[in-house]
All heavy atoms as TSV, in Angstrom:
chain	resi	resn	atom	element	x	y	z
A	1	MET	N	N	92.955	-126.589	-59.619
A	1	MET	CA	C	93.723	-125.558	-60.144
A	1	MET	C	C	92.814	-124.603	-60.861
A	1	MET	O	O	93.061	-123.352	-60.929
A	1	MET	CB	C	94.836	-126.135	-61.031
A	1	MET	CG	C	95.866	-126.901	-60.451
A	1	MET	SD	S	96.485	-126.296	-58.759
A	1	MET	CE	C	97.174	-124.684	-59.153
A	2	GLU	N	N	91.741	-125.081	-61.511
A	2	GLU	CA	C	90.745	-124.351	-62.297
A	2	GLU	C	C	90.219	-123.143	-61.252
A	2	GLU	O	O	90.084	-122.009	-61.690
A	2	GLU	CB	C	89.634	-125.223	-62.864
A	2	GLU	CG	C	88.609	-124.246	-63.626
A	2	GLU	CD	C	87.472	-125.117	-64.124
A	2	GLU	OE1	O	87.638	-126.411	-64.290
A	2	GLU	OE2	O	86.397	-124.636	-64.355
A	3	GLU	N	N	89.782	-123.739	-60.166
A	3	GLU	CA	C	89.241	-122.697	-59.267
A	3	GLU	C	C	90.156	-121.649	-58.641
A	3	GLU	O	O	89.977	-120.458	-58.565
A	3	GLU	CB	C	88.670	-123.436	-57.939
A	3	GLU	CG	C	87.658	-124.529	-58.245
A	3	GLU	CD	C	86.379	-124.064	-58.805
A	3	GLU	OE1	O	86.185	-122.991	-59.020
A	3	GLU	OE2	O	85.654	-124.941	-59.362
A	4	ALA	N	N	91.419	-121.980	-58.520
A	4	ALA	CA	C	92.464	-121.018	-58.131
A	4	ALA	C	C	92.607	-120.055	-59.152
A	4	ALA	O	O	92.847	-118.791	-59.066
A	4	ALA	CB	C	93.751	-121.747	-57.783
A	5	GLY	N	N	92.671	-120.569	-60.450
A	5	GLY	CA	C	92.759	-119.538	-61.575
A	5	GLY	C	C	91.559	-118.571	-61.616
A	5	GLY	O	O	91.794	-117.365	-61.962
A	6	GLU	N	N	90.352	-119.077	-61.308
A	6	GLU	CA	C	89.154	-118.152	-61.313
A	6	GLU	C	C	89.415	-117.075	-60.313
A	6	GLU	O	O	89.128	-115.950	-60.452
A	6	GLU	CB	C	87.982	-118.958	-61.030
A	6	GLU	CG	C	87.491	-119.751	-62.245
A	6	GLU	CD	C	86.237	-120.693	-62.017
A	6	GLU	OE1	O	85.586	-120.371	-60.978
A	6	GLU	OE2	O	86.007	-121.567	-62.845
A	7	VAL	N	N	89.895	-117.530	-59.139
A	7	VAL	CA	C	90.032	-116.520	-58.086
A	7	VAL	C	C	91.207	-115.524	-58.475
A	7	VAL	O	O	90.989	-114.294	-58.294
A	7	VAL	CB	C	90.460	-117.096	-56.761
A	7	VAL	CG1	C	90.867	-116.171	-55.701
A	7	VAL	CG2	C	89.295	-118.035	-56.252
A	8	GLY	N	N	92.247	-116.091	-59.005
A	8	GLY	CA	C	93.297	-115.100	-59.548
A	8	GLY	C	C	92.736	-114.045	-60.504
A	8	GLY	O	O	93.114	-112.907	-60.386
A	9	ARG	N	N	92.049	-114.499	-61.456
A	9	ARG	CA	C	91.480	-113.568	-62.569
A	9	ARG	C	C	90.511	-112.584	-61.829
A	9	ARG	O	O	90.541	-111.373	-62.153
A	9	ARG	CB	C	90.774	-114.410	-63.549
A	9	ARG	CG	C	91.648	-115.041	-64.456
A	9	ARG	CD	C	91.065	-115.719	-65.725
A	9	ARG	NE	N	90.203	-116.811	-65.282
A	9	ARG	CZ	C	90.587	-118.054	-65.034
A	9	ARG	NH1	N	91.879	-118.364	-65.261
A	9	ARG	NH2	N	89.837	-119.038	-64.769
A	10	ALA	N	N	89.755	-113.062	-60.861
A	10	ALA	CA	C	88.775	-112.119	-60.177
A	10	ALA	C	C	89.585	-111.132	-59.274
A	10	ALA	O	O	89.116	-110.065	-59.294
A	10	ALA	CB	C	87.845	-112.995	-59.255
A	11	VAL	N	N	90.643	-111.602	-58.778
A	11	VAL	CA	C	91.414	-110.551	-57.874
A	11	VAL	C	C	92.135	-109.545	-58.867
A	11	VAL	O	O	92.076	-108.380	-58.593
A	11	VAL	CB	C	92.589	-111.318	-57.158
A	11	VAL	CG1	C	93.532	-110.407	-56.586
A	11	VAL	CG2	C	92.005	-112.248	-56.042
A	12	LEU	N	N	92.617	-109.876	-59.983
A	12	LEU	CA	C	93.202	-108.946	-60.908
A	12	LEU	C	C	92.118	-108.015	-61.375
A	12	LEU	O	O	92.528	-106.809	-61.625
A	12	LEU	CB	C	93.736	-109.714	-62.175
A	12	LEU	CG	C	94.971	-110.514	-61.864
A	12	LEU	CD1	C	95.423	-111.244	-63.176
A	12	LEU	CD2	C	96.166	-109.599	-61.505
A	13	LYS	N	N	90.824	-108.314	-61.367
A	13	LYS	CA	C	89.770	-107.453	-61.892
A	13	LYS	C	C	89.085	-106.759	-60.711
A	13	LYS	O	O	88.127	-105.961	-60.934
A	13	LYS	CB	C	88.637	-108.206	-62.629
A	13	LYS	CG	C	89.186	-108.659	-64.026
A	13	LYS	CD	C	88.063	-109.190	-64.861
A	13	LYS	CE	C	87.959	-110.686	-64.468
A	13	LYS	NZ	N	86.898	-111.413	-65.420
A	14	THR	N	N	89.563	-107.068	-59.500
A	14	THR	CA	C	88.758	-106.573	-58.272
A	14	THR	C	C	87.371	-106.937	-58.173
A	14	THR	O	O	86.511	-106.007	-57.908
A	14	THR	CB	C	89.152	-105.149	-57.938
A	14	THR	OG1	O	90.626	-104.872	-58.210
A	14	THR	CG2	C	88.816	-104.732	-56.563
A	15	ASP	N	N	86.996	-108.013	-58.679
A	15	ASP	CA	C	85.609	-108.472	-58.934
A	15	ASP	C	C	85.154	-109.137	-57.584
A	15	ASP	O	O	85.369	-110.409	-57.399
A	15	ASP	CB	C	85.309	-109.375	-60.141
A	15	ASP	CG	C	84.031	-109.758	-60.372
A	15	ASP	OD1	O	83.191	-109.636	-59.503
A	15	ASP	OD2	O	83.717	-110.066	-61.544
A	16	LEU	N	N	84.799	-108.426	-56.551
A	16	LEU	CA	C	84.402	-108.918	-55.225
A	16	LEU	C	C	83.526	-110.126	-55.174
A	16	LEU	O	O	83.655	-111.178	-54.645
A	16	LEU	CB	C	83.980	-107.827	-54.244
A	16	LEU	CG	C	84.217	-108.113	-52.822
A	16	LEU	CD1	C	85.561	-108.659	-52.436
A	16	LEU	CD2	C	83.851	-107.007	-51.969
A	17	PRO	N	N	82.374	-109.981	-55.941
A	17	PRO	CA	C	81.457	-111.244	-56.057
A	17	PRO	C	C	82.137	-112.506	-56.599
A	17	PRO	O	O	81.849	-113.542	-56.078
A	17	PRO	CB	C	80.204	-110.829	-56.956
A	17	PRO	CG	C	80.250	-109.275	-56.806
A	17	PRO	CD	C	81.768	-108.836	-56.727
A	18	GLU	N	N	83.012	-112.361	-57.548
A	18	GLU	CA	C	83.660	-113.444	-58.054
A	18	GLU	C	C	84.772	-113.913	-57.187
A	18	GLU	O	O	84.913	-115.180	-57.128
A	18	GLU	CB	C	84.129	-113.150	-59.566
A	18	GLU	CG	C	83.176	-113.086	-60.566
A	18	GLU	CD	C	82.463	-114.467	-60.881
A	18	GLU	OE1	O	83.047	-115.490	-60.878
A	18	GLU	OE2	O	81.268	-114.301	-60.927
A	19	ILE	N	N	85.413	-113.067	-56.493
A	19	ILE	CA	C	86.379	-113.503	-55.497
A	19	ILE	C	C	85.742	-114.321	-54.424
A	19	ILE	O	O	86.076	-115.334	-54.015
A	19	ILE	CB	C	86.998	-112.245	-54.868
A	19	ILE	CG1	C	87.966	-111.516	-55.957
A	19	ILE	CG2	C	87.951	-112.762	-53.676
A	19	ILE	CD1	C	88.458	-110.149	-55.533
A	20	LYS	N	N	84.531	-113.810	-53.901
A	20	LYS	CA	C	83.786	-114.548	-52.892
A	20	LYS	C	C	83.382	-115.895	-53.402
A	20	LYS	O	O	83.596	-116.917	-52.683
A	20	LYS	CB	C	82.558	-113.745	-52.432
A	20	LYS	CG	C	81.665	-114.300	-51.425
A	20	LYS	CD	C	80.595	-113.376	-51.006
A	20	LYS	CE	C	79.729	-113.990	-49.965
A	20	LYS	NZ	N	78.516	-113.147	-49.678
A	21	ASP	N	N	82.779	-116.074	-54.617
A	21	ASP	CA	C	82.403	-117.230	-55.161
A	21	ASP	C	C	83.483	-118.210	-55.289
A	21	ASP	O	O	83.468	-119.400	-55.096
A	21	ASP	CB	C	81.703	-116.934	-56.512
A	21	ASP	CG	C	81.063	-118.298	-57.207
A	21	ASP	OD1	O	80.259	-118.806	-56.576
A	21	ASP	OD2	O	81.710	-118.700	-58.202
A	22	GLY	N	N	84.614	-117.712	-55.839
A	22	GLY	CA	C	85.759	-118.547	-56.079
A	22	GLY	C	C	86.412	-119.043	-54.768
A	22	GLY	O	O	86.892	-120.222	-54.793
A	23	ILE	N	N	86.499	-118.230	-53.695
A	23	ILE	CA	C	86.958	-118.736	-52.471
A	23	ILE	C	C	86.066	-119.842	-51.959
A	23	ILE	O	O	86.515	-120.893	-51.518
A	23	ILE	CB	C	86.979	-117.592	-51.461
A	23	ILE	CG1	C	88.260	-116.632	-51.857
A	23	ILE	CG2	C	87.345	-118.107	-50.071
A	23	ILE	CD1	C	88.270	-115.380	-51.043
A	24	GLY	N	N	84.746	-119.611	-52.064
A	24	GLY	CA	C	83.823	-120.728	-51.635
A	24	GLY	C	C	84.021	-121.917	-52.445
A	24	GLY	O	O	84.042	-122.996	-51.840
A	25	ASP	N	N	84.088	-121.878	-53.675
A	25	ASP	CA	C	84.451	-123.074	-54.606
A	25	ASP	C	C	85.690	-123.788	-54.149
A	25	ASP	O	O	85.663	-124.977	-54.091
A	25	ASP	CB	C	84.529	-122.553	-55.997
A	25	ASP	CG	C	83.226	-122.239	-56.736
A	25	ASP	OD1	O	82.175	-122.391	-56.132
A	25	ASP	OD2	O	83.373	-121.613	-57.730
A	26	MET	N	N	86.772	-122.968	-53.877
A	26	MET	CA	C	88.028	-123.672	-53.385
A	26	MET	C	C	87.878	-124.308	-52.131
A	26	MET	O	O	88.491	-125.435	-51.983
A	26	MET	CB	C	89.082	-122.562	-53.340
A	26	MET	CG	C	89.533	-121.933	-54.762
A	26	MET	SD	S	90.787	-120.680	-54.585
A	26	MET	CE	C	92.064	-121.668	-53.962
A	27	VAL	N	N	87.131	-123.831	-51.212
A	27	VAL	CA	C	86.887	-124.420	-49.958
A	27	VAL	C	C	86.160	-125.747	-50.080
A	27	VAL	O	O	86.514	-126.714	-49.569
A	27	VAL	CB	C	86.091	-123.440	-48.894
A	27	VAL	CG1	C	85.726	-124.274	-47.724
A	27	VAL	CG2	C	86.979	-122.344	-48.511
A	28	VAL	N	N	85.201	-125.732	-51.053
A	28	VAL	CA	C	84.453	-127.027	-51.276
A	28	VAL	C	C	85.382	-128.012	-51.893
A	28	VAL	O	O	85.413	-129.187	-51.461
A	28	VAL	CB	C	83.316	-126.770	-52.185
A	28	VAL	CG1	C	82.628	-127.944	-52.682
A	28	VAL	CG2	C	82.227	-125.918	-51.349
A	29	VAL	N	N	86.224	-127.527	-52.817
A	29	VAL	CA	C	87.115	-128.602	-53.495
A	29	VAL	C	C	88.013	-129.093	-52.618
A	29	VAL	O	O	88.350	-130.246	-52.494
A	29	VAL	CB	C	87.849	-127.841	-54.699
A	29	VAL	CG1	C	88.972	-128.714	-55.335
A	29	VAL	CG2	C	86.770	-127.591	-55.850
A	30	LEU	N	N	88.655	-128.233	-51.662
A	30	LEU	CA	C	89.667	-128.617	-50.790
A	30	LEU	C	C	89.014	-129.562	-49.728
A	30	LEU	O	O	89.685	-130.582	-49.228
A	30	LEU	CB	C	90.320	-127.503	-50.051
A	30	LEU	CG	C	91.332	-126.623	-51.019
A	30	LEU	CD1	C	91.747	-125.432	-50.310
A	30	LEU	CD2	C	92.356	-127.572	-51.627
A	31	THR	N	N	87.763	-129.296	-49.315
A	31	THR	CA	C	87.104	-130.164	-48.301
A	31	THR	C	C	86.877	-131.506	-48.892
A	31	THR	O	O	87.175	-132.571	-48.208
A	31	THR	CB	C	85.758	-129.538	-47.867
A	31	THR	OG1	O	85.893	-128.191	-47.299
A	31	THR	CG2	C	85.000	-130.452	-46.989
A	32	ASN	N	N	86.521	-131.612	-50.159
A	32	ASN	CA	C	86.246	-132.911	-50.815
A	32	ASN	C	C	87.587	-133.654	-50.985
A	32	ASN	O	O	87.752	-134.887	-50.810
A	32	ASN	CB	C	85.591	-132.752	-52.280
A	32	ASN	CG	C	84.181	-132.399	-52.161
A	32	ASN	OD1	O	83.509	-132.487	-51.176
A	32	ASN	ND2	N	83.795	-131.671	-53.264
A	33	LEU	N	N	88.639	-132.966	-51.318
A	33	LEU	CA	C	90.001	-133.492	-51.320
A	33	LEU	C	C	90.442	-134.058	-49.959
A	33	LEU	O	O	90.936	-135.249	-50.012
A	33	LEU	CB	C	91.030	-132.473	-51.907
A	33	LEU	CG	C	92.398	-133.012	-52.057
A	33	LEU	CD1	C	92.521	-134.143	-53.105
A	33	LEU	CD2	C	93.413	-131.899	-52.573
A	34	ALA	N	N	90.238	-133.340	-48.990
A	34	ALA	CA	C	90.627	-133.947	-47.616
A	34	ALA	C	C	89.838	-135.125	-47.375
A	34	ALA	O	O	90.331	-136.092	-46.879
A	34	ALA	CB	C	90.273	-132.796	-46.574
A	35	GLU	N	N	88.483	-135.102	-47.587
A	35	GLU	CA	C	87.571	-136.205	-47.366
A	35	GLU	C	C	88.111	-137.479	-48.063
A	35	GLU	O	O	88.168	-138.662	-47.541
A	35	GLU	CB	C	86.258	-136.027	-47.580
A	35	GLU	CG	C	85.529	-134.946	-46.732
A	35	GLU	CD	C	85.280	-135.617	-45.276
A	35	GLU	OE1	O	85.022	-136.846	-45.239
A	35	GLU	OE2	O	85.245	-134.778	-44.359
A	36	LEU	N	N	88.593	-137.345	-49.423
A	36	LEU	CA	C	89.035	-138.313	-50.332
A	36	LEU	C	C	90.135	-139.182	-49.545
A	36	LEU	O	O	90.385	-140.287	-49.729
A	36	LEU	CB	C	89.521	-137.863	-51.594
A	36	LEU	CG	C	89.966	-138.778	-52.576
A	36	LEU	CD1	C	88.864	-139.652	-53.034
A	36	LEU	CD2	C	90.645	-137.973	-53.831
A	37	TYR	N	N	91.028	-138.358	-48.873
A	37	TYR	CA	C	92.141	-138.914	-48.189
A	37	TYR	C	C	91.835	-139.167	-46.596
A	37	TYR	O	O	92.855	-139.311	-45.833
A	37	TYR	CB	C	93.406	-138.052	-48.333
A	37	TYR	CG	C	93.882	-138.223	-49.699
A	37	TYR	CD1	C	93.539	-137.256	-50.692
A	37	TYR	CD2	C	94.730	-139.225	-50.125
A	37	TYR	CE1	C	93.995	-137.310	-52.039
A	37	TYR	CE2	C	95.131	-139.289	-51.399
A	37	TYR	CZ	C	94.768	-138.326	-52.437
A	37	TYR	OH	O	95.205	-138.457	-53.665
A	38	ASP	N	N	90.562	-139.245	-46.259
A	38	ASP	CA	C	90.109	-139.599	-44.853
A	38	ASP	C	C	90.725	-138.542	-44.034
A	38	ASP	O	O	91.188	-139.035	-42.805
A	38	ASP	CB	C	90.487	-141.008	-44.518
A	38	ASP	CG	C	89.690	-141.417	-43.269
A	38	ASP	OD1	O	88.629	-140.955	-43.139
A	38	ASP	OD2	O	90.280	-142.223	-42.609
A	39	LEU	N	N	90.646	-137.358	-44.307
A	39	LEU	CA	C	91.172	-136.215	-43.409
A	39	LEU	C	C	89.991	-135.172	-43.166
A	39	LEU	O	O	89.041	-135.269	-44.013
A	39	LEU	CB	C	92.333	-135.343	-44.116
A	39	LEU	CG	C	93.571	-136.179	-44.511
A	39	LEU	CD1	C	94.507	-135.364	-45.335
A	39	LEU	CD2	C	94.243	-136.606	-43.127
A	40	LYS	N	N	90.101	-134.385	-42.202
A	40	LYS	CA	C	89.036	-133.389	-41.974
A	40	LYS	C	C	89.770	-132.046	-42.391
A	40	LYS	O	O	90.921	-131.720	-41.877
A	40	LYS	CB	C	88.696	-133.329	-40.504
A	40	LYS	CG	C	87.887	-134.632	-40.168
A	40	LYS	CD	C	86.596	-134.765	-40.734
A	40	LYS	CE	C	85.858	-135.947	-40.361
A	40	LYS	NZ	N	84.726	-136.270	-41.275
A	41	ILE	N	N	88.996	-131.163	-43.136
A	41	ILE	CA	C	89.600	-129.937	-43.382
A	41	ILE	C	C	89.985	-129.059	-42.352
A	41	ILE	O	O	90.983	-128.351	-42.213
A	41	ILE	CB	C	88.578	-129.167	-44.470
A	41	ILE	CG1	C	89.140	-128.041	-45.136
A	41	ILE	CG2	C	87.203	-128.780	-43.670
A	41	ILE	CD1	C	90.148	-128.344	-46.236
A	42	GLU	N	N	89.127	-129.231	-41.143
A	42	GLU	CA	C	89.449	-128.348	-39.976
A	42	GLU	C	C	90.734	-128.847	-39.455
A	42	GLU	O	O	91.620	-127.960	-38.939
A	42	GLU	CB	C	88.399	-128.660	-38.948
A	42	GLU	CG	C	87.041	-128.108	-39.331
A	42	GLU	CD	C	86.139	-129.177	-40.089
A	42	GLU	OE1	O	86.680	-130.228	-40.363
A	42	GLU	OE2	O	85.100	-128.850	-40.419
A	43	ASN	N	N	91.184	-130.056	-39.519
A	43	ASN	CA	C	92.543	-130.485	-38.973
A	43	ASN	C	C	93.578	-130.032	-39.948
A	43	ASN	O	O	94.692	-129.602	-39.513
A	43	ASN	CB	C	92.519	-131.845	-38.911
A	43	ASN	CG	C	91.537	-132.545	-37.766
A	43	ASN	OD1	O	91.169	-131.711	-37.035
A	43	ASN	ND2	N	91.355	-133.891	-37.759
A	44	CYS	N	N	93.369	-129.961	-41.306
A	44	CYS	CA	C	94.397	-129.581	-42.103
A	44	CYS	C	C	94.617	-127.991	-41.914
A	44	CYS	O	O	95.776	-127.550	-41.887
A	44	CYS	CB	C	93.825	-129.709	-43.602
A	44	CYS	SG	S	93.601	-131.352	-44.066
A	45	ILE	N	N	93.498	-127.273	-41.698
A	45	ILE	CA	C	93.760	-125.858	-41.420
A	45	ILE	C	C	94.458	-125.648	-40.154
A	45	ILE	O	O	95.258	-124.764	-40.095
A	45	ILE	CB	C	92.320	-125.142	-41.416
A	45	ILE	CG1	C	91.556	-125.143	-42.751
A	45	ILE	CG2	C	92.427	-123.689	-40.907
A	45	ILE	CD1	C	90.169	-124.793	-42.776
A	46	ALA	N	N	94.046	-126.391	-39.033
A	46	ALA	CA	C	94.844	-126.214	-37.865
A	46	ALA	C	C	96.245	-126.517	-37.981
A	46	ALA	O	O	97.064	-125.876	-37.307
A	46	ALA	CB	C	94.074	-127.233	-36.770
A	47	SER	N	N	96.553	-127.569	-38.704
A	47	SER	CA	C	97.985	-127.924	-38.850
A	47	SER	C	C	98.742	-126.818	-39.521
A	47	SER	O	O	99.864	-126.617	-39.034
A	47	SER	CB	C	98.009	-129.253	-39.565
A	47	SER	OG	O	99.366	-129.605	-39.894
A	48	ALA	N	N	98.201	-126.311	-40.625
A	48	ALA	CA	C	99.001	-125.305	-41.315
A	48	ALA	C	C	99.057	-123.928	-40.458
A	48	ALA	O	O	100.084	-123.360	-40.385
A	48	ALA	CB	C	98.047	-124.966	-42.655
A	49	TYR	N	N	97.960	-123.705	-39.749
A	49	TYR	CA	C	98.054	-122.436	-38.869
A	49	TYR	C	C	99.148	-122.667	-37.821
A	49	TYR	O	O	99.765	-121.645	-37.428
A	49	TYR	CB	C	96.613	-122.142	-38.284
A	49	TYR	CG	C	96.665	-120.948	-37.437
A	49	TYR	CD1	C	96.616	-119.727	-38.053
A	49	TYR	CD2	C	96.812	-120.890	-36.083
A	49	TYR	CE1	C	96.748	-118.514	-37.229
A	49	TYR	CE2	C	96.884	-119.830	-35.327
A	49	TYR	CZ	C	96.730	-118.559	-35.928
A	49	TYR	OH	O	96.828	-117.355	-35.193
A	50	ASN	N	N	99.214	-123.705	-37.300
A	50	ASN	CA	C	100.215	-124.057	-36.323
A	50	ASN	C	C	101.605	-123.723	-36.720
A	50	ASN	O	O	102.440	-123.218	-36.035
A	50	ASN	CB	C	100.122	-125.589	-35.838
A	50	ASN	CG	C	100.976	-125.794	-34.636
A	50	ASN	OD1	O	101.016	-124.978	-33.591
A	50	ASN	ND2	N	101.693	-126.925	-34.631
A	51	VAL	N	N	101.922	-123.910	-37.988
A	51	VAL	CA	C	103.218	-123.662	-38.577
A	51	VAL	C	C	103.297	-122.114	-38.852
A	51	VAL	O	O	104.196	-121.483	-38.504
A	51	VAL	CB	C	103.462	-124.452	-39.841
A	51	VAL	CG1	C	104.691	-124.049	-40.610
A	51	VAL	CG2	C	103.534	-126.006	-39.559
A	52	ILE	N	N	102.259	-121.628	-39.618
A	52	ILE	CA	C	102.228	-120.313	-40.206
A	52	ILE	C	C	102.267	-119.254	-38.991
A	52	ILE	O	O	102.867	-118.179	-38.971
A	52	ILE	CB	C	101.009	-120.030	-40.989
A	52	ILE	CG1	C	101.253	-120.862	-42.292
A	52	ILE	CG2	C	100.845	-118.582	-41.299
A	52	ILE	CD1	C	99.988	-120.849	-43.173
A	53	SER	N	N	101.556	-119.564	-37.849
A	53	SER	CA	C	101.472	-118.611	-36.776
A	53	SER	C	C	102.660	-118.337	-36.092
A	53	SER	O	O	102.923	-117.236	-35.401
A	53	SER	CB	C	100.424	-119.063	-35.718
A	53	SER	OG	O	100.851	-120.312	-35.114
A	54	LYS	N	N	103.685	-119.182	-36.251
A	54	LYS	CA	C	105.028	-118.966	-35.700
A	54	LYS	C	C	105.857	-118.192	-36.528
A	54	LYS	O	O	107.090	-117.763	-36.009
A	54	LYS	CB	C	105.651	-120.351	-35.267
A	54	LYS	CG	C	104.802	-121.094	-34.248
A	54	LYS	CD	C	105.398	-122.494	-34.007
A	54	LYS	CE	C	104.718	-123.304	-33.028
A	54	LYS	NZ	N	103.401	-123.603	-33.143
A	55	ARG	N	N	105.540	-117.797	-37.674
A	55	ARG	CA	C	106.442	-117.064	-38.577
A	55	ARG	C	C	106.464	-115.594	-38.145
A	55	ARG	O	O	105.450	-115.064	-37.667
A	55	ARG	CB	C	105.955	-117.156	-39.957
A	55	ARG	CG	C	106.052	-118.547	-40.572
A	55	ARG	CD	C	105.694	-118.540	-42.043
A	55	ARG	NE	N	105.713	-119.999	-42.536
A	55	ARG	CZ	C	105.169	-120.416	-43.609
A	55	ARG	NH1	N	104.325	-119.562	-44.333
A	55	ARG	NH2	N	105.150	-121.617	-43.975
A	56	LYS	N	N	107.628	-114.952	-38.284
A	56	LYS	CA	C	107.762	-113.596	-37.916
A	56	LYS	C	C	107.848	-112.768	-39.181
A	56	LYS	O	O	108.627	-113.202	-40.199
A	56	LYS	CB	C	108.977	-113.266	-37.130
A	56	LYS	CG	C	109.085	-114.249	-35.790
A	56	LYS	CD	C	107.926	-113.732	-34.831
A	56	LYS	CE	C	108.066	-114.501	-33.604
A	56	LYS	NZ	N	106.881	-114.594	-32.879
A	57	GLY	N	N	107.299	-111.591	-39.282
A	57	GLY	CA	C	107.340	-110.763	-40.507
A	57	GLY	C	C	106.257	-109.765	-40.372
A	57	GLY	O	O	105.689	-109.532	-39.413
A	58	LYS	N	N	105.900	-109.202	-41.720
A	58	LYS	CA	C	104.874	-108.206	-41.739
A	58	LYS	C	C	104.210	-108.177	-43.066
A	58	LYS	O	O	104.843	-108.811	-44.145
A	58	LYS	CB	C	105.378	-106.873	-41.453
A	58	LYS	CG	C	106.634	-106.282	-42.378
A	58	LYS	CD	C	107.118	-105.025	-41.880
A	58	LYS	CE	C	108.215	-104.581	-42.821
A	58	LYS	NZ	N	108.819	-103.260	-42.355
A	59	MET	N	N	103.040	-107.685	-43.199
A	59	MET	CA	C	102.349	-107.488	-44.514
A	59	MET	C	C	102.873	-106.335	-45.101
A	59	MET	O	O	102.908	-105.202	-44.692
A	59	MET	CB	C	100.893	-107.512	-44.299
A	59	MET	CG	C	100.268	-108.801	-43.732
A	59	MET	SD	S	100.306	-110.118	-44.869
A	59	MET	CE	C	99.170	-109.698	-46.084
A	60	ILE	N	N	103.268	-106.421	-46.398
A	60	ILE	CA	C	103.584	-105.382	-47.248
A	60	ILE	C	C	102.839	-105.410	-48.522
A	60	ILE	O	O	103.032	-106.224	-49.418
A	60	ILE	CB	C	105.138	-105.323	-47.581
A	60	ILE	CG1	C	105.882	-105.175	-46.313
A	60	ILE	CG2	C	105.387	-104.118	-48.478
A	60	ILE	CD1	C	107.314	-105.252	-46.523
A	61	ASN	N	N	101.955	-104.457	-48.715
A	61	ASN	CA	C	101.112	-104.423	-49.970
A	61	ASN	C	C	100.297	-105.728	-50.164
A	61	ASN	O	O	100.287	-106.250	-51.241
A	61	ASN	CB	C	101.892	-103.959	-51.201
A	61	ASN	CG	C	102.405	-102.613	-51.199
A	61	ASN	OD1	O	101.779	-101.744	-50.588
A	61	ASN	ND2	N	103.657	-102.376	-51.635
A	62	GLY	N	N	99.785	-106.249	-49.170
A	62	GLY	CA	C	99.037	-107.561	-49.252
A	62	GLY	C	C	99.951	-108.830	-49.339
A	62	GLY	O	O	99.322	-109.864	-49.535
A	63	THR	N	N	101.154	-108.741	-49.154
A	63	THR	CA	C	102.114	-109.969	-49.214
A	63	THR	C	C	102.833	-110.026	-47.938
A	63	THR	O	O	103.474	-109.102	-47.467
A	63	THR	CB	C	103.113	-109.737	-50.320
A	63	THR	OG1	O	102.331	-109.658	-51.612
A	63	THR	CG2	C	104.053	-110.914	-50.489
A	64	PHE	N	N	102.867	-111.237	-47.351
A	64	PHE	CA	C	103.551	-111.429	-46.102
A	64	PHE	C	C	105.064	-111.631	-46.310
A	64	PHE	O	O	105.421	-112.373	-47.251
A	64	PHE	CB	C	103.081	-112.601	-45.384
A	64	PHE	CG	C	103.725	-112.892	-44.021
A	64	PHE	CD1	C	103.429	-112.165	-42.893
A	64	PHE	CD2	C	104.645	-113.824	-43.902
A	64	PHE	CE1	C	103.952	-112.339	-41.717
A	64	PHE	CE2	C	105.387	-114.033	-42.638
A	64	PHE	CZ	C	104.951	-113.268	-41.621
A	65	VAL	N	N	105.928	-110.739	-45.740
A	65	VAL	CA	C	107.230	-110.774	-45.959
A	65	VAL	C	C	107.967	-111.262	-44.601
A	65	VAL	O	O	107.868	-110.623	-43.705
A	65	VAL	CB	C	107.867	-109.403	-46.310
A	65	VAL	CG1	C	109.383	-109.531	-46.585
A	65	VAL	CG2	C	107.157	-108.928	-47.584
A	66	LYS	N	N	108.575	-112.450	-44.715
A	66	LYS	CA	C	109.165	-113.030	-43.564
A	66	LYS	C	C	110.438	-112.237	-43.185
A	66	LYS	O	O	111.186	-111.772	-44.040
A	66	LYS	CB	C	109.537	-114.469	-43.749
A	66	LYS	CG	C	108.411	-115.382	-43.897
A	66	LYS	CD	C	108.769	-116.671	-43.787
A	66	LYS	CE	C	109.339	-117.381	-45.167
A	66	LYS	NZ	N	109.613	-118.766	-45.145
A	67	ASN	N	N	110.606	-112.181	-41.847
A	67	ASN	CA	C	112.042	-111.564	-41.340
A	67	ASN	C	C	113.009	-112.512	-41.638
A	67	ASN	O	O	112.854	-113.821	-41.681
A	67	ASN	CB	C	111.891	-111.421	-39.775
A	67	ASN	CG	C	110.997	-110.112	-39.436
A	67	ASN	OD1	O	110.573	-109.521	-40.209
A	67	ASN	ND2	N	110.549	-110.344	-38.178
A	68	ASN	N	N	114.224	-112.042	-41.862
A	68	ASN	CA	C	115.448	-112.884	-42.087
A	68	ASN	C	C	115.808	-113.611	-40.746
A	68	ASN	O	O	115.789	-113.205	-39.751
A	68	ASN	CB	C	116.553	-112.214	-42.724
A	68	ASN	CG	C	116.036	-111.658	-44.041
A	68	ASN	OD1	O	115.372	-112.286	-44.812
A	68	ASN	ND2	N	116.707	-110.582	-44.584
């Protein structure tokens, strides 16, 4: 959660180097978490994408809004 907070603060400041660093930190943390549960991060991403890719909607000001 600490890493997510860092990214959130960087986004609010539009601090691109910190956003980049924070995203990298989050990927490392999530990769370690996946390994802890004997999962592969690539499989977790593919599983989530399989669900998300079927959603219908559009981006509005950087936020995905689902169709009703």
